[in-house]
N, C-alpha and C positions, 0 to 999 in steps of 0.2 A: 980540171974532168966533170965530163956530168953525174950528178948521181942519177941512182938509179930506181923509177918509181916501185914500191911497193903499192901491192894491189894486194887489197882487205877484203875478205869475203863473208858472207855470211857463217855459221857458228852452227851446226846441229852437236845439240848435249846429247848426252849418252854416257847412263850410269854411274861407267864406270871414272870421270872423271869431277863427282859430285864429293867431294871430300872436305866429309867433317871438317876440317881444321879451318875454312874459310866459311861457315857458315849453316852448314846442312847434318842437319838431325840422322845422328852413323844408321848403317842398318842395323835392326833388332828392335828400336826405341822409335818406334815409329809402324803404321798398319799399313791400310789405304793413301791415310794419309798423312805428306810430308811435309816438314817446318821448313824452312831456312827464317835465317836471319843475315844483314849483314851492311855492314857502315861504309864511310867513303874514305878513301881510297877502296880498290876489291875488283882482283879481277874478276869478280864477279859482272859486271859492270862492262857490258859487249853488244855488240848485233850480234844476237841468235836465237832461235828454236828447239823443238824438242815437242816430244811426243805429247804430254803431258800438258791437262788444261792447266794454269798459272793466275789465281787468282793475288794480283800485288800492290802495298800501299805503301804511298812512299812518308816517311817518318819527317824529313830532313830536309832539310833546302833545297831548294828549283831548279827550273834550268829546262831543255829540249826532250819530249818523249817522243816515240818513234815504234809506228803498233803498222804495222803494214805498209802499206804506203800512204796513212798516216803520221803527220811532222805537227808537234804541238806541246802550247804550253806543260810543267807540273807543278804544283807547289808541295808543302806539306799536306794531308789527306786526302791525296789524290788515288785515286781507286779504280781499278783495271782489271777486266777478268780476260784473257787474250784465250782461243782455244789451240789443239792441236797445233804444231807445225805454224806456228802465226810470230814472223820475227818480231821482235819488241827491243826496243833498249832505252833508260831514266838514261840520257847525260845529266851532271849536276853545275851548274855555272855562277852558283857562291859559294862553293866551302871556303873556310879558313883555311889557315895553315896546318894548322894540329888537325886535321880530318874531321870525322863525323863514326862516332861511335855505332852509332845508329840510323839508318836510314833505309832502310826497305823489311818490310813483314813481309814474307808470301807463304803461300798455302797449296800445291802439287798437287795432283791427284791425273786417276786415269777413269777414261771415256764408261769402258765395258762394263764392270760391276755398275756401275749407277744404272744404266740403261736396262742390265738385268734386271734389278731392282722394281727399278719403272711397269716392267711386263708380268712379276709380282705379285706386286706393290701397286696400286692403284693409285696410292696417296703421293708418290713418289714419281709422278708421269709431271705432276705441276711443277717440275725443276727443266724437263726436258726445252721449251725451248729457251731460255736462259743460253742453254749448254746449246742449241742451234748460234742459237746471235750472238756468242761467242768464237765462232767462225772467222769475225771481224772487227773484234774485240770490242768490250763495251766500255764506258767508264760512266762511274755508278754518283750520282751527287749529293746525293742528302745517309747514308749510311757511315761517313766515314770512321768517327766520332762508334756507334755502335760495332761496326768492322773490327777495329782497334781490340775492345773489348774481349769480341769474341776471338782474334785474335788471339791475345794472354792467356783466356783461356781453353785454347786448342792448345797452347806451347806445352802447356802447367799439365796439360791430361792427358788418360790414355786407353787403351779398351773402347768398352761402348763410350762412355761417356764422354770421348774426346769426337766422337763420332756423330751424336744425338749432336752434340756443338756446332759439329759444321751442318750439316742437315739442315741445322735449323738456319747457323747462314743462308746457303744455298737458298733459303723460301723467303729468305727475308729479301733477298739478290731477285729472286724469281716474282716478287709479287711489287719493286719500286717497278714507277713508271716517269723518276727524276733520272734518266740515264740516257747517251747516247751510243749510235753503232761507230766506230772512227774511222771504218775502209767503207767499201761497196757492200752493200744494205744486202744480204743473202736476202733468200726463198723465209717467206712466214711458215711459223710449225701450221701443220691440214690435219683436220682429220679425217680427212677425205682421198685414201690410197689411189682411188685411180685419180682422182683432178690433180696431185703434186706429183702423182709417175707423168701426166700430163708436161704436166710445170716443170719437169724434171729437162724431159725429154727437149722443148721449148728451150730451155737455159744449156746443155748441153751445147743444144745447136751450137744457141748464139756463142758460146768459150769457145768451142773446138771454130768457128769460123768467123774471128774476132775481127780479124784482120779483115778480111773484104766483105765486098758490096753484097748485100743481103737488101728485106724488106717486111716488116709486120706481112704483109702479104704473104710471102716467099714461106715461114714458118706456120701462119696459121692454112694456109693448102694442107703443110704436112698433118697437121690437126684436124684435118675435117671440120673446119670452122671457120664463120664468116669473120672476115676484120672486126667487126662491131660486140659482135662476143667473143674471140680474143681480145679485142679493148676490155672487156669487164673484166673475162676471165683472168689478165696475163696481172692487172693491177692488183685485184682481189688477192693475189694468191705473193705474190710479191711486195707487196708494197709500195713497187715502183710502174710510172709509162712504159710501154716497152721503146719507146725511143733515153728517156732519160736514163732507165739502164742498162741498154746497150752504151748508152758515151759514162756512163761511172764504170764500166766493165774495159770501156778502152782507155779514159785518162789512169783505168786504175794498170792498163798493161799497160801503156806508157809511161807511169809512176818505177816502173820495175828496171825496166830500158834506162830510163834516165838516173838511177841510181845504178844499175850491173854495165852498165857498158858508155860507153864513149861516144855514140854515134851522132850526127845535130839534131835541135830541135825538129830542123824541116824533117830529115827522112824520118824521126821518128812518130812525127804526125800521119805520114803516109803511111807506117808500117802497121797501125796499130787499127787502120779503116778509114778515119777522116779524113776527108780529101779535098781541100782546103786547108791554111795552115791559121787562120783569120777564126777560122771555124773551132778549130782546134783550140786555139788561146783563149780563147770565150768561155768554151766549157770548159776547160783546166781550170782558170779564175775566181768559174762561177763553184766547182768544186772545192778546188783544192785555197783557195783565198791568197795566191800567186802566179807569179809565173810558170810556163815550166824551166824557163831558167834559176832560176830563183828559188826555184824544190829542186832542181838539181843540186844548186851552191849550199841549200839550207841541208838538204841530205848527208854529205860528206863529215856532218858533225853525227851521226847516229853510230860508230866505230867510237865515239871516245878524245879526248884529247892524247 
């Protein structure tokens, strides 16, 4: 008798499932910042997302990391900030038979209080670009040791001293230039509200129509701009050329379909807006370092063994 295939899906983590027995600080122990640590194996190692930001430090083991549509390798010292509802998982591949006592140190915090503080306290505005970048996951390369020290201080502290340590850590993360984004590059922050609104309108159009054919000329006309002006404007605001940005979004959508459906790669190519398979495969390989077929095979590990 053929076995029934079990289909796993992304889990949305809610407060009601955060059991202190699994490593979460209990209610009443924490305020704005919640600390979590756990070992391996653990039921917390799963493909999931939640409404909070999460700063995640790997203390032991190595393996494969999944953040959004990103697939990469991790080892001790791997430090990543994920934004609200960005799916993620770290799957260890070299664990001893007896397991590991401490694999992860984690901080979770919400957005609204920091945004409100930034409106009232100008110095806090410096961390807002960091939070914007976190929408697609950020990997830091030069702060692991310092971050671990601050994680420990935050774990041991409470009240205002804990919050001061946390803000200092965010400040260090915001100031470093030794980082990389793990998924599609988001818009960069802008002090010009009108410019940001126009970029948002352009990006909204691209996102909503990503599976159809459109040109830069179409969007420039909607914004009442020349193509040359739009080219400079778009690159300055997003850090990408128009073509690169569209290709990234289309590949991002393809990754989602590769992970969540069993559609043929050829069908996915046309469903996300590419008009020939060779170009789709080439762009996918450039951005992901693997073919769509390899991405689908590797993505299965995001649920863990």
